[in-house]
PyMOL CGO cylinders between C-alpha atoms (Angstrom):
from pymol import cmd
from pymol.cgo import CYLINDER

trace = [
    CYLINDER, -0.01, 0.00, 0.00, 1.09, 3.52, -0.73, 0.3, 1, 1, 1, 1, 1, 1,
    CYLINDER, 1.09, 3.52, -0.73, 1.46, 6.48, 1.63, 0.3, 1, 1, 1, 1, 1, 1,
    CYLINDER, 1.46, 6.48, 1.63, -0.74, 9.26, 0.25, 0.3, 1, 1, 1, 1, 1, 1,
    CYLINDER, -0.74, 9.26, 0.25, -0.06, 12.85, 1.35, 0.3, 1, 1, 1, 1, 1, 1,
    CYLINDER, -0.06, 12.85, 1.35, -2.67, 15.51, 0.59, 0.3, 1, 1, 1, 1, 1, 1,
    CYLINDER, -2.67, 15.51, 0.59, -1.16, 19.00, 0.55, 0.3, 1, 1, 1, 1, 1, 1,
    CYLINDER, -1.16, 19.00, 0.55, -3.99, 21.52, 0.97, 0.3, 1, 1, 1, 1, 1, 1,
    CYLINDER, -3.99, 21.52, 0.97, -3.00, 24.98, -0.24, 0.3, 1, 1, 1, 1, 1, 1,
    CYLINDER, -3.00, 24.98, -0.24, -4.70, 28.25, 0.62, 0.3, 1, 1, 1, 1, 1, 1,
    CYLINDER, -4.70, 28.25, 0.62, -4.22, 29.49, -2.96, 0.3, 1, 1, 1, 1, 1, 1,
    CYLINDER, -4.22, 29.49, -2.96, -6.50, 28.86, -5.97, 0.3, 1, 1, 1, 1, 1, 1,
    CYLINDER, -6.50, 28.86, -5.97, -5.92, 27.46, -9.43, 0.3, 1, 1, 1, 1, 1, 1,
    CYLINDER, -5.92, 27.46, -9.43, -3.61, 25.21, -11.41, 0.3, 1, 1, 1, 1, 1, 1,
    CYLINDER, -3.61, 25.21, -11.41, -0.79, 27.75, -11.21, 0.3, 1, 1, 1, 1, 1, 1,
    CYLINDER, -0.79, 27.75, -11.21, -0.61, 27.30, -7.44, 0.3, 1, 1, 1, 1, 1, 1,
    CYLINDER, -0.61, 27.30, -7.44, -0.73, 23.51, -7.81, 0.3, 1, 1, 1, 1, 1, 1,
    CYLINDER, -0.73, 23.51, -7.81, 2.09, 23.57, -10.34, 0.3, 1, 1, 1, 1, 1, 1,
    CYLINDER, 2.09, 23.57, -10.34, 4.23, 25.92, -8.25, 0.3, 1, 1, 1, 1, 1, 1,
    CYLINDER, 4.23, 25.92, -8.25, 3.87, 23.66, -5.22, 0.3, 1, 1, 1, 1, 1, 1,
    CYLINDER, 3.87, 23.66, -5.22, 4.58, 20.55, -7.34, 0.3, 1, 1, 1, 1, 1, 1,
    CYLINDER, 4.58, 20.55, -7.34, 7.85, 22.20, -8.48, 0.3, 1, 1, 1, 1, 1, 1,
    CYLINDER, 7.85, 22.20, -8.48, 8.87, 22.91, -4.87, 0.3, 1, 1, 1, 1, 1, 1,
    CYLINDER, 8.87, 22.91, -4.87, 7.98, 19.36, -3.81, 0.3, 1, 1, 1, 1, 1, 1,
    CYLINDER, 7.98, 19.36, -3.81, 9.86, 17.83, -6.76, 0.3, 1, 1, 1, 1, 1, 1,
    CYLINDER, 9.86, 17.83, -6.76, 12.91, 19.96, -5.95, 0.3, 1, 1, 1, 1, 1, 1,
    CYLINDER, 12.91, 19.96, -5.95, 12.85, 18.88, -2.32, 0.3, 1, 1, 1, 1, 1, 1,
    CYLINDER, 12.85, 18.88, -2.32, 12.50, 15.18, -3.26, 0.3, 1, 1, 1, 1, 1, 1,
    CYLINDER, 12.50, 15.18, -3.26, 15.32, 15.51, -5.82, 0.3, 1, 1, 1, 1, 1, 1,
    CYLINDER, 15.32, 15.51, -5.82, 17.61, 17.08, -3.23, 0.3, 1, 1, 1, 1, 1, 1,
    CYLINDER, 17.61, 17.08, -3.23, 16.87, 14.04, -1.00, 0.3, 1, 1, 1, 1, 1, 1,
    CYLINDER, 16.87, 14.04, -1.00, 18.01, 11.75, -3.86, 0.3, 1, 1, 1, 1, 1, 1,
    CYLINDER, 18.01, 11.75, -3.86, 14.51, 10.54, -4.69, 0.3, 1, 1, 1, 1, 1, 1,
    CYLINDER, 14.51, 10.54, -4.69, 13.15, 9.95, -8.16, 0.3, 1, 1, 1, 1, 1, 1,
    CYLINDER, 13.15, 9.95, -8.16, 9.88, 11.71, -8.96, 0.3, 1, 1, 1, 1, 1, 1,
    CYLINDER, 9.88, 11.71, -8.96, 7.17, 11.37, -11.58, 0.3, 1, 1, 1, 1, 1, 1,
    CYLINDER, 7.17, 11.37, -11.58, 4.70, 14.23, -11.94, 0.3, 1, 1, 1, 1, 1, 1,
    CYLINDER, 4.70, 14.23, -11.94, 1.47, 13.08, -13.52, 0.3, 1, 1, 1, 1, 1, 1,
    CYLINDER, 1.47, 13.08, -13.52, -0.39, 15.83, -15.36, 0.3, 1, 1, 1, 1, 1, 1,
    CYLINDER, -0.39, 15.83, -15.36, -3.77, 15.88, -17.07, 0.3, 1, 1, 1, 1, 1, 1,
    CYLINDER, -3.77, 15.88, -17.07, -2.53, 16.24, -20.66, 0.3, 1, 1, 1, 1, 1, 1,
    CYLINDER, -2.53, 16.24, -20.66, 0.45, 17.08, -22.87, 0.3, 1, 1, 1, 1, 1, 1,
    CYLINDER, 0.45, 17.08, -22.87, -0.19, 20.84, -22.70, 0.3, 1, 1, 1, 1, 1, 1,
    CYLINDER, -0.19, 20.84, -22.70, -0.10, 20.78, -18.90, 0.3, 1, 1, 1, 1, 1, 1,
    CYLINDER, -0.10, 20.78, -18.90, 3.10, 18.74, -19.09, 0.3, 1, 1, 1, 1, 1, 1,
    CYLINDER, 3.10, 18.74, -19.09, 4.73, 21.37, -21.30, 0.3, 1, 1, 1, 1, 1, 1,
    CYLINDER, 4.73, 21.37, -21.30, 3.69, 24.20, -18.94, 0.3, 1, 1, 1, 1, 1, 1,
    CYLINDER, 3.69, 24.20, -18.94, 5.12, 22.31, -15.98, 0.3, 1, 1, 1, 1, 1, 1,
    CYLINDER, 5.12, 22.31, -15.98, 8.33, 21.58, -17.92, 0.3, 1, 1, 1, 1, 1, 1,
    CYLINDER, 8.33, 21.58, -17.92, 8.77, 25.31, -18.54, 0.3, 1, 1, 1, 1, 1, 1,
    CYLINDER, 8.77, 25.31, -18.54, 7.93, 26.16, -14.92, 0.3, 1, 1, 1, 1, 1, 1,
    CYLINDER, 7.93, 26.16, -14.92, 10.51, 23.74, -13.49, 0.3, 1, 1, 1, 1, 1, 1,
    CYLINDER, 10.51, 23.74, -13.49, 13.20, 25.91, -15.13, 0.3, 1, 1, 1, 1, 1, 1,
    CYLINDER, 13.20, 25.91, -15.13, 11.88, 29.20, -13.75, 0.3, 1, 1, 1, 1, 1, 1,
    CYLINDER, 11.88, 29.20, -13.75, 9.81, 28.67, -10.59, 0.3, 1, 1, 1, 1, 1, 1,
    CYLINDER, 9.81, 28.67, -10.59, 12.56, 29.86, -8.24, 0.3, 1, 1, 1, 1, 1, 1,
    CYLINDER, 12.56, 29.86, -8.24, 15.81, 31.77, -8.78, 0.3, 1, 1, 1, 1, 1, 1,
    CYLINDER, 15.81, 31.77, -8.78, 18.79, 29.51, -8.33, 0.3, 1, 1, 1, 1, 1, 1,
    CYLINDER, 18.79, 29.51, -8.33, 16.86, 26.26, -8.41, 0.3, 1, 1, 1, 1, 1, 1,
    CYLINDER, 16.86, 26.26, -8.41, 17.89, 23.32, -10.56, 0.3, 1, 1, 1, 1, 1, 1,
    CYLINDER, 17.89, 23.32, -10.56, 15.62, 20.33, -11.02, 0.3, 1, 1, 1, 1, 1, 1,
    CYLINDER, 15.62, 20.33, -11.02, 16.87, 17.98, -13.74, 0.3, 1, 1, 1, 1, 1, 1,
    CYLINDER, 16.87, 17.98, -13.74, 13.77, 16.74, -15.51, 0.3, 1, 1, 1, 1, 1, 1,
    CYLINDER, 13.77, 16.74, -15.51, 12.29, 15.55, -18.76, 0.3, 1, 1, 1, 1, 1, 1,
    CYLINDER, 12.29, 15.55, -18.76, 8.92, 14.86, -20.29, 0.3, 1, 1, 1, 1, 1, 1,
    CYLINDER, 8.92, 14.86, -20.29, 8.40, 11.10, -20.46, 0.3, 1, 1, 1, 1, 1, 1,
    CYLINDER, 8.40, 11.10, -20.46, 8.84, 9.62, -23.89, 0.3, 1, 1, 1, 1, 1, 1,
    CYLINDER, 8.84, 9.62, -23.89, 10.64, 12.60, -25.46, 0.3, 1, 1, 1, 1, 1, 1,
    CYLINDER, 10.64, 12.60, -25.46, 14.34, 12.17, -24.69, 0.3, 1, 1, 1, 1, 1, 1,
    CYLINDER, 14.34, 12.17, -24.69, 15.50, 8.58, -24.81, 0.3, 1, 1, 1, 1, 1, 1,
    CYLINDER, 15.50, 8.58, -24.81, 14.18, 5.06, -24.56, 0.3, 1, 1, 1, 1, 1, 1,
    CYLINDER, 14.18, 5.06, -24.56, 14.55, 5.19, -20.77, 0.3, 1, 1, 1, 1, 1, 1,
    CYLINDER, 14.55, 5.19, -20.77, 14.51, 8.41, -18.72, 0.3, 1, 1, 1, 1, 1, 1,
    CYLINDER, 14.51, 8.41, -18.72, 17.84, 9.57, -17.35, 0.3, 1, 1, 1, 1, 1, 1,
    CYLINDER, 17.84, 9.57, -17.35, 16.54, 12.49, -15.29, 0.3, 1, 1, 1, 1, 1, 1,
    CYLINDER, 16.54, 12.49, -15.29, 15.49, 11.97, -11.67, 0.3, 1, 1, 1, 1, 1, 1,
    CYLINDER, 15.49, 11.97, -11.67, 12.25, 13.92, -12.34, 0.3, 1, 1, 1, 1, 1, 1,
    CYLINDER, 12.25, 13.92, -12.34, 9.88, 13.00, -15.14, 0.3, 1, 1, 1, 1, 1, 1,
    CYLINDER, 9.88, 13.00, -15.14, 6.60, 14.54, -16.30, 0.3, 1, 1, 1, 1, 1, 1,
    CYLINDER, 6.60, 14.54, -16.30, 3.85, 12.67, -18.10, 0.3, 1, 1, 1, 1, 1, 1,
    CYLINDER, 3.85, 12.67, -18.10, 0.13, 12.28, -18.61, 0.3, 1, 1, 1, 1, 1, 1,
    CYLINDER, 0.13, 12.28, -18.61, 0.23, 8.49, -18.91, 0.3, 1, 1, 1, 1, 1, 1,
    CYLINDER, 0.23, 8.49, -18.91, -0.67, 6.42, -15.84, 0.3, 1, 1, 1, 1, 1, 1,
    CYLINDER, -0.67, 6.42, -15.84, 2.42, 4.25, -16.33, 0.3, 1, 1, 1, 1, 1, 1,
    CYLINDER, 2.42, 4.25, -16.33, 5.75, 6.10, -15.97, 0.3, 1, 1, 1, 1, 1, 1,
    CYLINDER, 5.75, 6.10, -15.97, 8.67, 4.44, -17.73, 0.3, 1, 1, 1, 1, 1, 1,
    CYLINDER, 8.67, 4.44, -17.73, 10.59, 3.99, -14.48, 0.3, 1, 1, 1, 1, 1, 1,
    CYLINDER, 10.59, 3.99, -14.48, 9.02, 3.43, -11.06, 0.3, 1, 1, 1, 1, 1, 1,
    CYLINDER, 9.02, 3.43, -11.06, 9.68, 6.59, -9.03, 0.3, 1, 1, 1, 1, 1, 1,
    CYLINDER, 9.68, 6.59, -9.03, 10.04, 7.02, -5.28, 0.3, 1, 1, 1, 1, 1, 1,
    CYLINDER, 10.04, 7.02, -5.28, 7.35, 9.70, -5.38, 0.3, 1, 1, 1, 1, 1, 1,
    CYLINDER, 7.35, 9.70, -5.38, 4.38, 10.25, -7.66, 0.3, 1, 1, 1, 1, 1, 1,
    CYLINDER, 4.38, 10.25, -7.66, 3.00, 13.81, -7.65, 0.3, 1, 1, 1, 1, 1, 1,
    CYLINDER, 3.00, 13.81, -7.65, -0.54, 13.51, -9.01, 0.3, 1, 1, 1, 1, 1, 1,
    CYLINDER, -0.54, 13.51, -9.01, -1.75, 16.67, -10.72, 0.3, 1, 1, 1, 1, 1, 1,
    CYLINDER, -1.75, 16.67, -10.72, -4.32, 14.71, -12.69, 0.3, 1, 1, 1, 1, 1, 1,
    CYLINDER, -4.32, 14.71, -12.69, -8.01, 14.69, -11.87, 0.3, 1, 1, 1, 1, 1, 1,
    CYLINDER, -8.01, 14.69, -11.87, -8.31, 11.00, -11.00, 0.3, 1, 1, 1, 1, 1, 1,
    CYLINDER, -8.31, 11.00, -11.00, -6.56, 8.32, -8.95, 0.3, 1, 1, 1, 1, 1, 1,
    CYLINDER, -6.56, 8.32, -8.95, -3.93, 6.71, -11.20, 0.3, 1, 1, 1, 1, 1, 1,
    CYLINDER, -3.93, 6.71, -11.20, -4.73, 3.14, -12.20, 0.3, 1, 1, 1, 1, 1, 1,
    CYLINDER, -4.73, 3.14, -12.20, -1.57, 1.56, -10.80, 0.3, 1, 1, 1, 1, 1, 1,
    CYLINDER, -1.57, 1.56, -10.80, -1.43, 3.49, -7.54, 0.3, 1, 1, 1, 1, 1, 1,
    CYLINDER, -1.43, 3.49, -7.54, -0.35, 0.50, -5.42, 0.3, 1, 1, 1, 1, 1, 1,
    CYLINDER, -0.35, 0.50, -5.42, 2.95, 0.30, -7.31, 0.3, 1, 1, 1, 1, 1, 1,
    CYLINDER, 2.95, 0.30, -7.31, 4.12, 3.64, -5.87, 0.3, 1, 1, 1, 1, 1, 1,
    CYLINDER, 4.12, 3.64, -5.87, 5.53, 3.88, -2.33, 0.3, 1, 1, 1, 1, 1, 1,
    CYLINDER, 5.53, 3.88, -2.33, 4.48, 7.56, -1.94, 0.3, 1, 1, 1, 1, 1, 1,
    CYLINDER, 4.48, 7.56, -1.94, 1.94, 9.74, -3.66, 0.3, 1, 1, 1, 1, 1, 1,
    CYLINDER, 1.94, 9.74, -3.66, 1.46, 13.47, -3.26, 0.3, 1, 1, 1, 1, 1, 1,
    CYLINDER, 1.46, 13.47, -3.26, -1.91, 15.05, -4.03, 0.3, 1, 1, 1, 1, 1, 1,
    CYLINDER, -1.91, 15.05, -4.03, -1.94, 18.85, -4.31, 0.3, 1, 1, 1, 1, 1, 1,
    CYLINDER, -1.94, 18.85, -4.31, -5.26, 20.52, -3.49, 0.3, 1, 1, 1, 1, 1, 1,
    CYLINDER, -5.26, 20.52, -3.49, -6.10, 24.18, -3.93, 0.3, 1, 1, 1, 1, 1, 1,
    CYLINDER, -6.10, 24.18, -3.93, -8.87, 26.08, -2.16, 0.3, 1, 1, 1, 1, 1, 1,
    CYLINDER, -8.87, 26.08, -2.16, -11.20, 26.36, -5.16, 0.3, 1, 1, 1, 1, 1, 1,
    CYLINDER, -11.20, 26.36, -5.16, -14.35, 24.22, -4.91, 0.3, 1, 1, 1, 1, 1, 1,
    CYLINDER, -14.35, 24.22, -4.91, -13.67, 22.00, -7.93, 0.3, 1, 1, 1, 1, 1, 1,
    CYLINDER, -13.67, 22.00, -7.93, -10.22, 21.06, -6.61, 0.3, 1, 1, 1, 1, 1, 1,
    CYLINDER, -10.22, 21.06, -6.61, -11.59, 20.33, -3.14, 0.3, 1, 1, 1, 1, 1, 1,
    CYLINDER, -11.59, 20.33, -3.14, -14.46, 18.24, -4.53, 0.3, 1, 1, 1, 1, 1, 1,
    CYLINDER, -14.46, 18.24, -4.53, -12.15, 16.17, -6.73, 0.3, 1, 1, 1, 1, 1, 1,
    CYLINDER, -12.15, 16.17, -6.73, -9.67, 15.67, -3.88, 0.3, 1, 1, 1, 1, 1, 1,
    CYLINDER, -9.67, 15.67, -3.88, -12.43, 14.45, -1.54, 0.3, 1, 1, 1, 1, 1, 1,
    CYLINDER, -12.43, 14.45, -1.54, -13.40, 11.84, -4.14, 0.3, 1, 1, 1, 1, 1, 1,
    CYLINDER, -13.40, 11.84, -4.14, -9.76, 10.73, -4.51, 0.3, 1, 1, 1, 1, 1, 1,
    CYLINDER, -9.76, 10.73, -4.51, -9.35, 10.68, -0.71, 0.3, 1, 1, 1, 1, 1, 1,
    CYLINDER, -9.35, 10.68, -0.71, -12.36, 8.33, -0.41, 0.3, 1, 1, 1, 1, 1, 1,
    CYLINDER, -12.36, 8.33, -0.41, -11.00, 6.07, -3.15, 0.3, 1, 1, 1, 1, 1, 1,
    CYLINDER, -11.00, 6.07, -3.15, -7.57, 5.88, -1.53, 0.3, 1, 1, 1, 1, 1, 1,
    CYLINDER, -7.57, 5.88, -1.53, -9.15, 5.20, 1.89, 0.3, 1, 1, 1, 1, 1, 1,
    CYLINDER, -9.15, 5.20, 1.89, -11.36, 2.45, 0.46, 0.3, 1, 1, 1, 1, 1, 1,
    CYLINDER, -11.36, 2.45, 0.46, -8.27, 0.84, -1.13, 0.3, 1, 1, 1, 1, 1, 1,
    CYLINDER, -8.27, 0.84, -1.13, -6.52, 0.78, 2.28, 0.3, 1, 1, 1, 1, 1, 1,
    CYLINDER, -6.52, 0.78, 2.28, -3.73, 3.28, 1.67, 0.3, 1, 1, 1, 1, 1, 1,
    CYLINDER, -3.73, 3.28, 1.67, -2.14, 5.32, 4.48, 0.3, 1, 1, 1, 1, 1, 1,
    CYLINDER, -2.14, 5.32, 4.48, -3.50, 8.88, 4.29, 0.3, 1, 1, 1, 1, 1, 1,
    CYLINDER, -3.50, 8.88, 4.29, -2.04, 12.13, 5.63, 0.3, 1, 1, 1, 1, 1, 1,
    CYLINDER, -2.04, 12.13, 5.63, -3.31, 15.68, 5.24, 0.3, 1, 1, 1, 1, 1, 1,
    CYLINDER, -3.31, 15.68, 5.24, -1.04, 18.73, 5.43, 0.3, 1, 1, 1, 1, 1, 1,
    CYLINDER, -1.04, 18.73, 5.43, -2.72, 22.17, 5.49, 0.3, 1, 1, 1, 1, 1, 1,
    CYLINDER, -2.72, 22.17, 5.49, -0.31, 24.79, 4.22, 0.3, 1, 1, 1, 1, 1, 1,
]
cmd.load_cgo(trace, "trace")
């Protein structure tokens, strides 16, 4: 079973979710963890790719979009909209709208929730699904 951490932000919108995902990915990378960030679609993946280069002065998060560089990713952080990353990461950051199909294969999952109603509603549904599957759940209000 996976450990699922819900990070509840006071801010609204996808921009806030993406900013926090960048900070979380950077922290995990600095702790020598591999990370996969699951996004809703290719356009969101490209926006996150661009943001990882610019979200904070002086930061460096080596990353790549899954399936674009080589047969097997070489970066510790990957971005993709497919439920099956090419390499099993230490941490999955789920920015998608649903629980990934293969959730039990990840040791840790981060869910980023903003204060807008649609984000909270979707996260409550995912929380219930994770709970019903028997995963360990934690909530962090930021």
